[in-house]
LUMBA-96821 format. One record per atom (N, C-alpha, C): z, y, x; chain; residue number from 1; atom name. Coordinates in nm, 4 decimals. Layout:
REM LUMBA-96821
{pt {Z Y X} "A" NUM "CA"};
...
END
This chain:
REM LUMBA-96821
{pt {-0.0147 -0.1174 0.0862} "A" 1 "N"};
{pt {0.0197 0.0074 -0.0114} "A" 1 "CA"};
{pt {-0.0105 0.1244 0.0814} "A" 1 "C"};
{pt {0.0313 0.2153 0.0079} "A" 2 "N"};
{pt {0.0015 0.3675 0.0928} "A" 2 "CA"};
{pt {0.1178 0.3984 0.1837} "A" 2 "C"};
{pt {0.2329 0.3324 0.1602} "A" 3 "N"};
{pt {0.3425 0.3336 0.2353} "A" 3 "CA"};
{pt {0.3362 0.2678 0.3684} "A" 3 "C"};
{pt {0.2628 0.1461 0.3574} "A" 4 "N"};
{pt {0.1928 0.0932 0.5061} "A" 4 "CA"};
{pt {0.1110 0.1512 0.6010} "A" 4 "C"};
{pt {0.0438 0.2752 0.5362} "A" 5 "N"};
{pt {-0.0569 0.3326 0.5785} "A" 5 "CA"};
{pt {0.0386 0.4239 0.6541} "A" 5 "C"};
{pt {0.1091 0.4915 0.5936} "A" 6 "N"};
{pt {0.2027 0.5964 0.6480} "A" 6 "CA"};
{pt {0.2760 0.5628 0.7488} "A" 6 "C"};
{pt {0.3449 0.4404 0.7593} "A" 7 "N"};
{pt {0.4191 0.4180 0.8637} "A" 7 "CA"};
{pt {0.3300 0.3818 0.9792} "A" 7 "C"};
{pt {0.1736 0.4011 0.9861} "A" 8 "N"};
{pt {0.0881 0.3562 1.0981} "A" 8 "CA"};
{pt {0.1207 0.4757 1.1451} "A" 8 "C"};
{pt {0.1383 0.6165 1.0966} "A" 9 "N"};
{pt {0.1506 0.7236 1.1595} "A" 9 "CA"};
{pt {0.2525 0.7540 1.2722} "A" 9 "C"};
{pt {0.2219 0.8531 1.3675} "A" 10 "N"};
{pt {0.2946 0.8882 1.4801} "A" 10 "CA"};
{pt {0.4510 0.8749 1.4286} "A" 10 "C"};
{pt {0.5249 0.8314 1.5475} "A" 11 "N"};
{pt {0.6764 0.8119 1.5521} "A" 11 "CA"};
{pt {0.6998 0.9467 1.5110} "A" 11 "C"};
{pt {0.6969 1.0636 1.5473} "A" 12 "N"};
{pt {0.7314 1.1743 1.5439} "A" 12 "CA"};
{pt {0.7197 1.2321 1.4085} "A" 12 "C"};
{pt {0.6534 1.1915 1.3346} "A" 13 "N"};
{pt {0.5900 1.2430 1.1820} "A" 13 "CA"};
{pt {0.6698 1.1678 1.0973} "A" 13 "C"};
{pt {0.7211 1.0401 1.1512} "A" 14 "N"};
{pt {0.7748 0.9302 1.0106} "A" 14 "CA"};
{pt {0.9620 0.9494 1.0518} "A" 14 "C"};
{pt {0.9552 0.9577 1.1486} "A" 15 "N"};
{pt {1.1205 0.9391 1.1971} "A" 15 "CA"};
{pt {1.2262 1.0194 1.1473} "A" 15 "C"};
{pt {1.1685 1.1451 1.1100} "A" 16 "N"};
{pt {1.2645 1.2486 1.0398} "A" 16 "CA"};
{pt {1.3038 1.2013 0.8754} "A" 16 "C"};
{pt {1.2282 1.0923 0.8258} "A" 17 "N"};
{pt {1.2350 1.0490 0.7195} "A" 17 "CA"};
{pt {1.3334 0.9337 0.6917} "A" 17 "C"};
{pt {1.3704 0.8691 0.8121} "A" 18 "N"};
{pt {1.4419 0.7584 0.7913} "A" 18 "CA"};
{pt {1.5401 0.7316 0.6642} "A" 18 "C"};
{pt {1.6186 0.8176 0.6942} "A" 19 "N"};
{pt {1.7263 0.8524 0.5480} "A" 19 "CA"};
{pt {1.6585 0.8325 0.3916} "A" 19 "C"};
{pt {1.5360 0.8784 0.4152} "A" 20 "N"};
{pt {1.4495 0.8954 0.2798} "A" 20 "CA"};
{pt {1.4205 0.7668 0.2455} "A" 20 "C"};
{pt {1.3740 0.6731 0.3663} "A" 21 "N"};
{pt {1.3381 0.5387 0.3532} "A" 21 "CA"};
{pt {1.4456 0.4480 0.2803} "A" 21 "C"};
{pt {1.5709 0.4782 0.3770} "A" 22 "N"};
{pt {1.6729 0.4025 0.3179} "A" 22 "CA"};
{pt {1.6935 0.3978 0.2062} "A" 22 "C"};
{pt {1.7132 0.5414 0.1529} "A" 23 "N"};
{pt {1.7411 0.5619 0.0280} "A" 23 "CA"};
{pt {1.6526 0.4826 -0.0846} "A" 23 "C"};
{pt {1.5072 0.4850 -0.0534} "A" 24 "N"};
{pt {1.4287 0.4296 -0.1380} "A" 24 "CA"};
{pt {1.4448 0.2743 -0.1399} "A" 24 "C"};
{pt {1.5040 0.2119 -0.0285} "A" 25 "N"};
{pt {1.5236 0.0510 -0.0279} "A" 25 "CA"};
{pt {1.6656 0.0653 -0.1168} "A" 25 "C"};
{pt {1.7535 0.1450 -0.0988} "A" 26 "N"};
{pt {1.8941 0.1135 -0.1833} "A" 26 "CA"};
{pt {1.8345 0.1111 -0.3515} "A" 26 "C"};
{pt {1.7322 0.2190 -0.3779} "A" 27 "N"};
{pt {1.7062 0.2387 -0.5116} "A" 27 "CA"};
{pt {1.6211 0.1367 -0.5664} "A" 27 "C"};
{pt {1.5392 0.0483 -0.4783} "A" 28 "N"};
{pt {1.4248 -0.0352 -0.5005} "A" 28 "CA"};
{pt {1.4885 -0.1654 -0.5322} "A" 28 "C"};
{pt {1.6060 -0.1827 -0.4854} "A" 29 "N"};
{pt {1.6937 -0.3006 -0.4411} "A" 29 "CA"};
{pt {1.7098 -0.3586 -0.5924} "A" 29 "C"};
{pt {1.6837 -0.4963 -0.5957} "A" 30 "N"};
{pt {1.6926 -0.6044 -0.7237} "A" 30 "CA"};
{pt {1.6376 -0.5313 -0.8271} "A" 30 "C"};
{pt {1.5034 -0.5122 -0.7904} "A" 31 "N"};
{pt {1.4075 -0.4322 -0.8883} "A" 31 "CA"};
{pt {1.2939 -0.5455 -0.9089} "A" 31 "C"};
{pt {1.1950 -0.5427 -0.9848} "A" 32 "N"};
{pt {1.0751 -0.6018 -0.9569} "A" 32 "CA"};
{pt {1.0027 -0.5745 -0.8431} "A" 32 "C"};
{pt {1.0180 -0.4897 -0.7572} "A" 33 "N"};
{pt {0.9677 -0.4690 -0.6378} "A" 33 "CA"};
{pt {0.9988 -0.5204 -0.5225} "A" 33 "C"};
{pt {1.1002 -0.6061 -0.5071} "A" 34 "N"};
{pt {1.2135 -0.6729 -0.4323} "A" 34 "CA"};
{pt {1.1013 -0.7145 -0.3402} "A" 34 "C"};
{pt {1.0035 -0.8376 -0.3678} "A" 35 "N"};
{pt {0.9470 -0.9012 -0.2457} "A" 35 "CA"};
{pt {0.8479 -0.7837 -0.1861} "A" 35 "C"};
{pt {0.7935 -0.7155 -0.2555} "A" 36 "N"};
{pt {0.7140 -0.6020 -0.1630} "A" 36 "CA"};
{pt {0.8185 -0.5240 -0.0893} "A" 36 "C"};
{pt {0.9442 -0.4791 -0.1485} "A" 37 "N"};
{pt {1.0286 -0.4066 -0.0407} "A" 37 "CA"};
{pt {1.0715 -0.5033 0.0581} "A" 37 "C"};
{pt {1.1057 -0.6253 0.0437} "A" 38 "N"};
{pt {1.1096 -0.7199 0.1671} "A" 38 "CA"};
{pt {1.0126 -0.7193 0.2586} "A" 38 "C"};
{pt {0.8954 -0.6907 0.2400} "A" 39 "N"};
{pt {0.7882 -0.6992 0.2919} "A" 39 "CA"};
{pt {0.7432 -0.5677 0.3945} "A" 39 "C"};
{pt {0.8406 -0.4599 0.3401} "A" 40 "N"};
{pt {0.8224 -0.3445 0.4145} "A" 40 "CA"};
{pt {0.9315 -0.3114 0.5109} "A" 40 "C"};
{pt {1.0302 -0.3823 0.4952} "A" 41 "N"};
{pt {1.1620 -0.3607 0.5551} "A" 41 "CA"};
{pt {1.1084 -0.3680 0.7368} "A" 41 "C"};
{pt {1.0805 -0.4833 0.7397} "A" 42 "N"};
{pt {1.0475 -0.4909 0.9291} "A" 42 "CA"};
{pt {0.9091 -0.3821 0.9410} "A" 42 "C"};
{pt {0.8252 -0.3586 0.8450} "A" 43 "N"};
{pt {0.7622 -0.2405 0.9034} "A" 43 "CA"};
{pt {0.8144 -0.1101 0.9325} "A" 43 "C"};
{pt {0.9148 -0.0646 0.8460} "A" 44 "N"};
{pt {0.9884 0.0477 0.8572} "A" 44 "CA"};
{pt {1.0653 0.0462 1.0010} "A" 44 "C"};
{pt {1.1362 -0.0676 1.0144} "A" 45 "N"};
{pt {1.2161 -0.0855 1.1471} "A" 45 "CA"};
{pt {1.1309 -0.0684 1.2713} "A" 45 "C"};
{pt {1.0230 -0.1566 1.2524} "A" 46 "N"};
{pt {0.9088 -0.1128 1.3728} "A" 46 "CA"};
{pt {0.8661 0.0140 1.4034} "A" 46 "C"};
{pt {0.8221 0.0953 1.2722} "A" 47 "N"};
{pt {0.7412 0.2067 1.2960} "A" 47 "CA"};
{pt {0.8721 0.3415 1.3262} "A" 47 "C"};
{pt {0.9884 0.3141 1.2729} "A" 48 "N"};
{pt {1.0811 0.4394 1.2955} "A" 48 "CA"};
{pt {1.1790 0.3864 1.3764} "A" 48 "C"};
{pt {1.1760 0.2569 1.4588} "A" 49 "N"};
{pt {1.2712 0.2064 1.5525} "A" 49 "CA"};
{pt {1.4374 0.2729 1.5961} "A" 49 "C"};
{pt {1.4525 0.3100 1.6731} "A" 50 "N"};
{pt {1.6057 0.3614 1.6743} "A" 50 "CA"};
{pt {1.6389 0.4681 1.5792} "A" 50 "C"};
{pt {1.5285 0.5403 1.5326} "A" 51 "N"};
{pt {1.5796 0.6433 1.4109} "A" 51 "CA"};
{pt {1.6153 0.5574 1.2728} "A" 51 "C"};
{pt {1.5864 0.4150 1.2642} "A" 52 "N"};
{pt {1.6213 0.3598 1.1439} "A" 52 "CA"};
{pt {1.7195 0.2353 1.2095} "A" 52 "C"};
{pt {1.7440 0.2602 1.3270} "A" 53 "N"};
{pt {1.8668 0.1859 1.3556} "A" 53 "CA"};
{pt {2.0012 0.1977 1.2863} "A" 53 "C"};
{pt {2.0390 0.3154 1.2694} "A" 54 "N"};
{pt {2.1770 0.3312 1.1803} "A" 54 "CA"};
{pt {2.1480 0.2623 1.0583} "A" 54 "C"};
{pt {2.0373 0.2016 0.9730} "A" 55 "N"};
{pt {2.0824 0.1700 0.8660} "A" 55 "CA"};
{pt {2.0737 0.0167 0.8646} "A" 55 "C"};
{pt {2.0332 -0.0249 0.9720} "A" 56 "N"};
{pt {2.0147 -0.1566 0.9942} "A" 56 "CA"};
{pt {2.1241 -0.2733 0.9493} "A" 56 "C"};
{pt {2.2468 -0.2254 1.0185} "A" 57 "N"};
{pt {2.3755 -0.3130 0.9510} "A" 57 "CA"};
{pt {2.3922 -0.3273 0.8047} "A" 57 "C"};
{pt {2.3710 -0.1990 0.7201} "A" 58 "N"};
{pt {2.3711 -0.2039 0.6003} "A" 58 "CA"};
{pt {2.2693 -0.2776 0.5327} "A" 58 "C"};
{pt {2.1429 -0.2921 0.5679} "A" 59 "N"};
{pt {2.0110 -0.3488 0.5333} "A" 59 "CA"};
{pt {2.0665 -0.5301 0.5500} "A" 59 "C"};
{pt {2.1037 -0.5631 0.6806} "A" 60 "N"};
{pt {2.1250 -0.7059 0.7085} "A" 60 "CA"};
{pt {2.2199 -0.7424 0.5729} "A" 60 "C"};
{pt {2.3373 -0.6517 0.5761} "A" 61 "N"};
{pt {2.4607 -0.7033 0.4868} "A" 61 "CA"};
{pt {2.4052 -0.7090 0.3336} "A" 61 "C"};
{pt {2.3186 -0.6056 0.3044} "A" 62 "N"};
{pt {2.2247 -0.6340 0.1514} "A" 62 "CA"};
{pt {2.1359 -0.7482 0.1573} "A" 62 "C"};
{pt {2.0741 -0.7829 0.2727} "A" 63 "N"};
{pt {1.9866 -0.9442 0.2508} "A" 63 "CA"};
{pt {2.0698 -1.0263 0.2599} "A" 63 "C"};
{pt {2.2076 -1.0234 0.3240} "A" 64 "N"};
{pt {2.2748 -1.1511 0.3305} "A" 64 "CA"};
{pt {2.3695 -1.1715 0.1702} "A" 64 "C"};
{pt {2.3942 -1.0710 0.1162} "A" 65 "N"};
{pt {2.4735 -1.0602 0.0226} "A" 65 "CA"};
{pt {2.3439 -1.1370 -0.1520} "A" 65 "C"};
{pt {2.2201 -1.0642 -0.0998} "A" 66 "N"};
{pt {2.1535 -1.1026 -0.1812} "A" 66 "CA"};
{pt {2.0872 -1.2753 -0.1650} "A" 66 "C"};
{pt {2.0905 -1.2899 -0.0464} "A" 67 "N"};
{pt {2.0843 -1.4296 -0.0178} "A" 67 "CA"};
{pt {2.1962 -1.5334 -0.0539} "A" 67 "C"};
{pt {2.3185 -1.4772 -0.0543} "A" 68 "N"};
{pt {2.4096 -1.5525 -0.1238} "A" 68 "CA"};
{pt {2.4097 -1.5925 -0.2965} "A" 68 "C"};
{pt {2.3685 -1.4623 -0.3305} "A" 69 "N"};
{pt {2.3347 -1.4637 -0.4882} "A" 69 "CA"};
{pt {2.2147 -1.5347 -0.5508} "A" 69 "C"};
{pt {2.1271 -1.5691 -0.4334} "A" 70 "N"};
{pt {1.9803 -1.6052 -0.5098} "A" 70 "CA"};
{pt {1.9768 -1.7421 -0.4861} "A" 70 "C"};
{pt {2.0198 -1.8303 -0.5964} "A" 71 "N"};
{pt {1.9902 -1.9388 -0.5675} "A" 71 "CA"};
{pt {1.8980 -2.0250 -0.6333} "A" 71 "C"};
{pt {1.8415 -1.9799 -0.7332} "A" 72 "N"};
{pt {1.7138 -2.0439 -0.7935} "A" 72 "CA"};
{pt {1.5943 -1.9694 -0.7695} "A" 72 "C"};
{pt {1.5750 -1.8951 -0.7195} "A" 73 "N"};
{pt {1.4317 -1.8147 -0.6749} "A" 73 "CA"};
{pt {1.4165 -1.8535 -0.5231} "A" 73 "C"};
{pt {1.3405 -1.9735 -0.5242} "A" 74 "N"};
{pt {1.3091 -1.9931 -0.3993} "A" 74 "CA"};
{pt {1.2100 -1.9223 -0.3409} "A" 74 "C"};
{pt {1.1293 -1.8290 -0.3950} "A" 75 "N"};
{pt {1.0339 -1.7237 -0.3284} "A" 75 "CA"};
{pt {1.1207 -1.6049 -0.2822} "A" 75 "C"};
{pt {1.2080 -1.5941 -0.3337} "A" 76 "N"};
{pt {1.3118 -1.4395 -0.3065} "A" 76 "CA"};
{pt {1.3552 -1.4790 -0.1734} "A" 76 "C"};
{pt {1.4108 -1.6260 -0.1650} "A" 77 "N"};
{pt {1.4913 -1.6784 -0.0794} "A" 77 "CA"};
{pt {1.4212 -1.6883 0.0559} "A" 77 "C"};
{pt {1.3120 -1.7395 0.0283} "A" 78 "N"};
{pt {1.2123 -1.7451 0.1652} "A" 78 "CA"};
{pt {1.1722 -1.6034 0.2190} "A" 78 "C"};
{pt {1.1791 -1.4839 0.1186} "A" 79 "N"};
{pt {1.1307 -1.3573 0.1576} "A" 79 "CA"};
{pt {1.2237 -1.3070 0.2239} "A" 79 "C"};
{pt {1.3578 -1.3437 0.1889} "A" 80 "N"};
{pt {1.4888 -1.2816 0.2610} "A" 80 "CA"};
{pt {1.5086 -1.3221 0.3936} "A" 80 "C"};
{pt {1.4674 -1.4552 0.4037} "A" 81 "N"};
{pt {1.4852 -1.5498 0.5325} "A" 81 "CA"};
{pt {1.4052 -1.4831 0.6362} "A" 81 "C"};
{pt {1.2560 -1.4643 0.5994} "A" 82 "N"};
{pt {1.1356 -1.4185 0.6681} "A" 82 "CA"};
{pt {1.1976 -1.2671 0.7176} "A" 82 "C"};
{pt {1.2513 -1.1868 0.5978} "A" 83 "N"};
{pt {1.2670 -1.0389 0.6956} "A" 83 "CA"};
{pt {1.3920 -1.0336 0.7689} "A" 83 "C"};
{pt {1.4895 -1.1234 0.7399} "A" 84 "N"};
{pt {1.5879 -1.1710 0.8362} "A" 84 "CA"};
{pt {1.5540 -1.1987 0.9901} "A" 84 "C"};
{pt {1.4455 -1.2932 0.9818} "A" 85 "N"};
{pt {1.3943 -1.3371 1.1276} "A" 85 "CA"};
{pt {1.3152 -1.2515 1.1880} "A" 85 "C"};
{pt {1.2329 -1.1676 1.0786} "A" 86 "N"};
{pt {1.1803 -1.0482 1.1579} "A" 86 "CA"};
{pt {1.2711 -0.9409 1.2063} "A" 86 "C"};
{pt {1.3687 -0.9059 1.1674} "A" 87 "N"};
{pt {1.4634 -0.8123 1.1848} "A" 87 "CA"};
{pt {1.5336 -0.8407 1.3160} "A" 87 "C"};
{pt {1.5486 -0.9905 1.3223} "A" 88 "N"};
{pt {1.6210 -1.0192 1.4433} "A" 88 "CA"};
{pt {1.5846 -0.9661 1.5674} "A" 88 "C"};
{pt {1.4540 -0.9606 1.5629} "A" 89 "N"};
{pt {1.3853 -0.9343 1.7411} "A" 89 "CA"};
{pt {1.4139 -0.7983 1.7402} "A" 89 "C"};
{pt {1.3766 -0.7077 1.6497} "A" 90 "N"};
{pt {1.3777 -0.5716 1.6513} "A" 90 "CA"};
{pt {1.5344 -0.5281 1.6681} "A" 90 "C"};
{pt {1.6169 -0.5869 1.5633} "A" 91 "N"};
{pt {1.7879 -0.5444 1.5836} "A" 91 "CA"};
{pt {1.8407 -0.5638 1.7312} "A" 91 "C"};
{pt {1.8050 -0.6977 1.8061} "A" 92 "N"};
{pt {1.8435 -0.7111 1.9334} "A" 92 "CA"};
{pt {1.8161 -0.5847 2.0067} "A" 92 "C"};
{pt {1.7119 -0.5092 1.9693} "A" 93 "N"};
{pt {1.6869 -0.3806 2.0832} "A" 93 "CA"};
{pt {1.7818 -0.2638 2.0370} "A" 93 "C"};
{pt {1.8874 -0.2835 1.9360} "A" 94 "N"};
{pt {1.9595 -0.1678 1.9160} "A" 94 "CA"};
{pt {2.1020 -0.2145 1.9151} "A" 94 "C"};
{pt {2.1447 -0.3460 1.9609} "A" 95 "N"};
{pt {2.2691 -0.3925 1.9250} "A" 95 "CA"};
{pt {2.3221 -0.3916 2.0785} "A" 95 "C"};
END
């Protein structure tokens, strides 16, 4: 989507909006857009890099909470696990 195109822009252009992107994640959490949102999180982390690092602990907690509460939805479970896996490589750079 359009957000993926925006995230390909220069770091200097998108980094100031890290907090807004996190607010968007919180707003769209547990909505019909959840799978798309899970696909977007690693892109955000890779694009905004250290600018997004302060939000990673909260995002990881949100992912783990969702994983704990998602028993019947295997598609969502797989998406959460994939997102966590993709974040693990990036998160190591900021821990």
